[in-house]
Backbone as CSV, one residue per row, in Angstrom:
resi,resn,N_x,N_y,N_z,CA_x,CA_y,CA_z,C_x,C_y,C_z
1,UNK,-28.141,-0.340,14.713,-26.930,-0.679,14.544,-25.566,-1.087,15.551
2,UNK,-24.518,-1.864,14.861,-23.648,-1.975,15.914,-22.556,-1.574,15.676
3,UNK,-22.175,-0.910,16.969,-20.947,-0.384,16.706,-19.638,-1.130,17.247
4,UNK,-18.777,-1.370,16.607,-17.210,-2.122,17.387,-15.820,-1.314,16.850
5,UNK,-15.164,-1.422,17.712,-14.171,-1.375,17.530,-12.913,-2.015,18.390
6,UNK,-11.998,-2.046,17.511,-10.517,-3.273,18.465,-9.808,-1.757,19.245
7,UNK,-9.988,-0.340,19.090,-9.515,0.529,20.111,-10.717,1.661,20.320
8,UNK,-10.518,1.864,21.314,-11.828,3.046,21.609,-11.114,4.517,20.776
9,UNK,-11.065,4.978,20.299,-10.256,5.837,19.171,-10.737,7.482,20.042
10,UNK,-10.575,8.900,20.019,-11.005,9.475,20.196,-12.333,9.889,19.043
11,UNK,-12.276,10.010,17.700,-12.834,9.912,17.084,-14.100,9.184,17.211
12,UNK,-13.387,7.676,17.477,-14.908,7.163,18.007,-15.781,7.190,19.024
13,UNK,-15.066,7.831,19.872,-15.809,8.391,21.115,-16.922,9.606,21.044
14,UNK,-16.389,9.961,19.796,-17.248,11.574,19.619,-18.343,10.839,18.796
15,UNK,-17.644,9.875,17.934,-19.370,9.039,17.214,-20.117,8.572,18.730
16,UNK,-19.722,8.026,19.256,-20.301,7.694,20.414,-21.202,8.539,21.074
17,UNK,-20.566,9.695,21.683,-21.308,10.571,22.023,-22.434,11.222,21.215
18,UNK,-22.341,11.370,20.070,-23.159,11.791,18.732,-24.632,10.752,18.864
19,UNK,-24.334,9.433,18.278,-24.951,8.185,17.974,-25.407,7.977,19.153
20,UNK,-25.065,7.443,20.379,-25.935,6.834,21.709,-26.947,7.348,22.128
21,UNK,-27.045,8.792,22.105,-28.501,9.318,22.509,-29.538,9.125,21.941
22,UNK,-29.181,8.922,20.713,-30.431,8.747,19.258,-31.034,7.310,19.236
23,UNK,-29.395,6.331,19.870,-30.067,4.883,19.284,-29.478,4.340,20.432
24,UNK,-30.533,3.567,21.704,-29.868,3.189,22.937,-28.732,1.639,22.496
25,UNK,-28.347,1.873,23.219,-27.040,0.615,23.054,-27.116,-0.767,23.815
26,UNK,-27.633,-2.075,23.659,-28.244,-2.887,24.430,-27.219,-4.008,24.339
27,UNK,-26.576,-4.570,25.810,-25.677,-5.289,25.857,-25.997,-6.561,25.268
28,UNK,-25.228,-7.763,24.545,-25.784,-8.336,23.980,-24.518,-9.745,24.419
29,UNK,-25.240,-10.891,25.434,-24.772,-11.923,25.434,-25.048,-12.715,24.043
30,UNK,-23.753,-13.359,23.465,-23.695,-14.005,22.230,-24.593,-15.367,22.691
31,UNK,-25.162,-15.732,21.893,-26.327,-17.241,22.076,-25.606,-18.045,20.878
32,UNK,-26.113,-19.380,21.067,-25.565,-20.472,20.162,-26.217,-19.958,18.617
33,UNK,-27.330,-19.378,18.303,-27.298,-19.064,17.201,-26.214,-18.019,16.616
34,UNK,-26.064,-17.191,17.348,-24.876,-15.877,16.857,-23.582,-16.707,16.977
35,UNK,-23.001,-17.255,18.001,-21.925,-18.381,17.147,-22.002,-19.198,15.931
36,UNK,-22.925,-19.824,16.009,-23.237,-20.900,14.884,-23.112,-19.588,13.368
37,UNK,-23.813,-18.610,13.930,-23.394,-17.472,12.471,-22.188,-16.915,12.384
38,UNK,-21.575,-16.932,13.448,-20.065,-16.420,13.469,-19.301,-17.625,12.562
39,UNK,-19.733,-18.584,12.863,-18.889,-19.778,12.785,-18.988,-19.995,10.993
40,UNK,-20.509,-19.982,10.784,-20.285,-19.784,9.042,-19.895,-18.444,8.606
41,UNK,-19.981,-17.425,8.847,-18.714,-16.277,8.330,-17.702,-16.677,8.043
42,UNK,-16.972,-17.744,9.038,-15.338,-17.530,8.872,-15.497,-19.198,7.928
43,UNK,-16.309,-20.031,8.280,-16.321,-21.707,7.324,-16.883,-21.692,6.019
44,UNK,-18.175,-21.554,6.488,-18.802,-21.718,4.927,-18.714,-20.311,3.997
45,UNK,-18.789,-19.095,4.472,-18.484,-18.195,3.613,-17.123,-17.934,3.109
46,UNK,-15.810,-18.365,4.008,-14.437,-18.283,3.638,-14.120,-16.996,4.043
47,UNK,-14.461,-16.538,4.599,-14.379,-15.066,5.471,-12.706,-15.028,5.967
48,UNK,-12.267,-14.630,5.409,-10.913,-14.440,6.527,-10.875,-13.564,7.518
49,UNK,-11.565,-13.517,8.745,-11.850,-12.731,9.812,-11.435,-13.321,10.884
50,UNK,-11.308,-12.617,12.032,-10.942,-12.594,13.274,-12.189,-13.459,13.563
51,UNK,-12.459,-14.146,14.805,-13.652,-14.822,15.550,-14.249,-13.834,16.027
52,UNK,-13.458,-13.189,16.996,-14.273,-11.582,17.754,-14.793,-10.635,16.636
53,UNK,-14.259,-10.880,15.714,-15.056,-10.010,14.590,-16.133,-10.476,13.863
54,UNK,-16.190,-11.793,13.311,-17.469,-13.010,13.401,-18.286,-12.603,14.199
55,UNK,-18.260,-12.436,15.246,-19.059,-12.738,16.198,-19.772,-10.928,16.201
56,UNK,-19.283,-10.540,16.438,-19.587,-9.094,16.287,-20.301,-8.524,15.234
57,UNK,-20.304,-9.434,13.735,-20.926,-9.414,12.323,-22.165,-9.610,12.543
58,UNK,-22.121,-11.218,13.346,-23.084,-12.335,13.580,-24.138,-11.307,14.245
59,UNK,-23.717,-11.056,15.598,-24.413,-10.349,16.250,-25.263,-9.047,15.509
60,UNK,-24.733,-8.288,14.656,-25.518,-7.312,13.810,-26.472,-8.066,13.019
61,UNK,-26.006,-8.799,12.428,-26.919,-9.868,11.361,-27.990,-10.428,11.917
62,UNK,-27.767,-11.004,13.104,-29.004,-11.543,14.308,-29.895,-10.671,14.758
63,UNK,-29.278,-9.610,15.208,-30.664,-8.653,15.769,-31.318,-7.805,14.600
64,UNK,-30.904,-7.642,13.438,-31.374,-7.381,11.857,-30.934,-5.729,12.360
65,UNK,-29.522,-5.608,12.716,-29.053,-4.394,11.934,-29.226,-3.597,11.112
66,UNK,-29.262,-2.505,10.911,-29.417,-1.898,9.237,-27.841,-1.993,9.023
67,UNK,-26.788,-1.709,10.259,-25.647,-1.188,9.531,-24.515,-1.902,10.664
68,UNK,-23.313,-2.010,10.420,-22.176,-2.611,11.476,-20.966,-1.404,10.836
69,UNK,-20.798,-0.745,12.083,-19.692,0.601,11.878,-18.478,-0.187,12.858
70,UNK,-17.724,0.478,11.848,-15.973,-0.398,12.441,-14.992,0.810,12.410
71,UNK,-14.105,0.766,13.063,-12.815,1.330,13.081,-11.761,0.426,11.893
72,UNK,-11.869,-0.436,11.644,-11.108,-1.277,11.298,-11.485,-1.370,9.373
73,UNK,-10.325,-0.700,8.846,-10.716,-0.256,7.343,-10.830,-1.316,6.663
74,UNK,-9.718,-2.387,6.612,-9.428,-3.546,6.442,-10.720,-4.844,6.187
75,UNK,-11.326,-5.367,7.839,-12.002,-5.601,7.957,-13.565,-4.768,6.771
76,UNK,-14.082,-3.792,7.244,-15.023,-3.326,6.211,-14.727,-3.763,4.774
77,UNK,-13.426,-3.298,4.507,-13.368,-3.706,3.097,-13.603,-5.088,1.897
78,UNK,-12.859,-5.494,3.210,-12.968,-7.642,3.235,-14.221,-8.145,3.290
79,UNK,-15.058,-7.514,4.058,-16.813,-7.975,3.633,-16.893,-7.659,2.611
80,UNK,-17.034,-6.232,2.856,-17.908,-5.401,1.297,-17.475,-5.803,0.025
81,UNK,-16.445,-6.190,-0.012,-15.278,-6.830,-1.479,-15.647,-8.465,-1.696
82,UNK,-16.669,-9.244,-0.444,-16.081,-10.586,-0.453,-17.429,-11.069,-1.631
83,UNK,-17.431,-11.944,-2.449,-18.391,-12.484,-3.281,-19.858,-12.890,-2.439
84,UNK,-19.779,-12.808,-1.368,-20.930,-13.413,-0.573,-21.525,-11.874,-0.015
85,UNK,-23.159,-11.978,-0.701,-23.806,-10.992,0.181,-23.922,-10.620,1.316
86,UNK,-23.943,-10.060,2.513,-24.626,-10.278,3.913,-26.121,-9.458,3.789
87,UNK,-26.710,-9.547,5.038,-27.617,-9.073,4.775,-27.716,-7.323,5.761
88,UNK,-26.225,-7.205,5.756,-26.057,-5.917,6.653,-24.857,-5.316,5.881
89,UNK,-24.955,-3.602,6.307,-24.024,-2.830,5.441,-22.938,-2.727,6.314
90,UNK,-21.920,-2.597,6.087,-20.391,-2.869,6.805,-20.048,-1.763,6.251
91,UNK,-19.788,-0.514,7.453,-19.303,0.607,7.460,-18.111,1.234,8.079
92,UNK,-17.329,1.700,7.475,-16.114,2.261,7.935,-16.220,3.714,8.877
93,UNK,-15.750,3.370,9.941,-16.191,4.736,10.942,-15.443,6.274,10.596
94,UNK,-14.561,6.074,9.836,-13.999,8.009,9.475,-14.965,8.188,8.542
95,UNK,-15.238,6.406,7.113,-15.998,7.462,6.454,-17.769,7.955,7.170
96,UNK,-18.210,7.112,7.910,-19.316,7.623,8.369,-19.249,9.057,9.276
97,UNK,-18.169,9.100,9.890,-18.006,10.322,10.476,-18.391,11.410,9.690
98,UNK,-18.082,11.399,8.350,-18.431,12.565,7.411,-19.866,13.089,7.477
99,UNK,-20.638,12.122,7.830,-22.305,12.734,7.954,-22.288,13.253,9.538
100,UNK,-21.374,13.151,10.617,-21.578,13.806,11.718,-21.524,15.415,11.599
101,UNK,-22.367,16.249,12.172,-22.370,17.602,12.195,-20.530,18.283,12.813
102,UNK,-20.768,19.126,12.148,-18.802,19.444,12.553,-18.987,19.368,14.437
103,UNK,-19.763,19.857,14.983,-19.825,20.091,16.309,-19.320,18.710,17.052
104,UNK,-19.655,17.542,16.036,-18.958,15.985,17.145,-17.994,15.593,16.191
105,UNK,-17.047,16.564,15.165,-16.203,16.068,14.954,-14.988,16.681,15.317
106,UNK,-13.400,15.793,15.004,-12.445,15.986,15.444,-11.429,16.280,14.037
107,UNK,-10.524,17.462,14.576,-10.029,17.700,13.497,-8.612,16.352,13.129
108,UNK,-8.837,15.514,13.735,-7.902,14.500,12.902,-8.471,13.812,11.994
109,UNK,-10.096,13.829,11.847,-10.298,13.128,10.719,-10.103,13.747,9.846
110,UNK,-10.238,15.218,9.592,-9.803,16.379,8.413,-8.215,15.675,7.828
111,UNK,-7.241,15.447,9.191,-5.754,15.382,9.085,-5.638,13.759,7.980
112,UNK,-6.772,12.805,8.623,-5.891,11.572,8.141,-6.888,11.917,6.666
113,UNK,-7.968,12.485,6.396,-8.628,12.382,5.448,-7.623,13.226,4.487
114,UNK,-6.749,13.942,4.494,-5.744,14.793,3.649,-4.463,13.692,3.518
115,UNK,-4.161,12.946,4.573,-3.096,12.284,4.492,-3.539,11.106,3.540
116,UNK,-4.325,10.499,3.690,-4.723,10.017,2.375,-5.137,10.390,1.415
117,UNK,-5.386,11.491,0.994,-5.466,12.472,-0.644,-4.043,12.357,-1.075
118,UNK,-3.363,12.932,-0.326,-1.837,12.878,-0.310,-0.940,11.847,-0.760
119,UNK,-1.592,10.751,-0.204,-0.649,9.714,-0.299,-1.041,9.170,-2.003
120,UNK,-2.743,9.205,-2.103,-2.853,8.838,-3.479,-2.103,9.775,-4.627
121,UNK,-2.387,10.968,-4.481,-1.487,11.622,-5.500,-0.110,11.448,-5.225
122,UNK,0.388,11.033,-4.043,1.931,10.425,-4.927,1.707,9.152,-5.362
123,UNK,1.144,8.594,-5.056,1.209,6.645,-5.583,1.063,6.947,-6.903
124,UNK,-0.336,8.020,-7.769,-0.333,8.167,-8.965,0.781,9.058,-9.515
125,UNK,1.540,9.617,-9.353,2.828,10.122,-9.731,3.848,9.213,-9.759
126,UNK,4.092,8.483,-9.196,4.515,7.221,-8.920,4.236,6.033,-10.036
127,UNK,3.423,6.144,-10.215,2.812,4.770,-11.108,3.389,5.196,-12.377
128,UNK,3.128,6.799,-12.901,3.047,7.301,-14.360,4.291,6.970,-15.035
């Protein structure tokens, strides 16, 4: 599994603390194959993603990772809703963190979940 983030958020730090001891992290230097795969994600698959995101995803695919976890919800949605099926699951870290034992979770996740639920309720009321 490849964990990626544009920011190291407190909940992501918690996720690393839980995940890393169980699954070793191996630093990877982008190879020509990874760069070609990243280019293909953007140009051949037509995904409107940042180059660095393409490199991260291409690295995970090249290394046969089972999943790619990101804190970028828009990136996860874009990839998962693409017409092209990639050989990897893209997960949003906040959703993934729901599976963490309570001792590894922070209250901020619950607050964000409540905010999203309240926003959905407001949107439903407004749209009616």
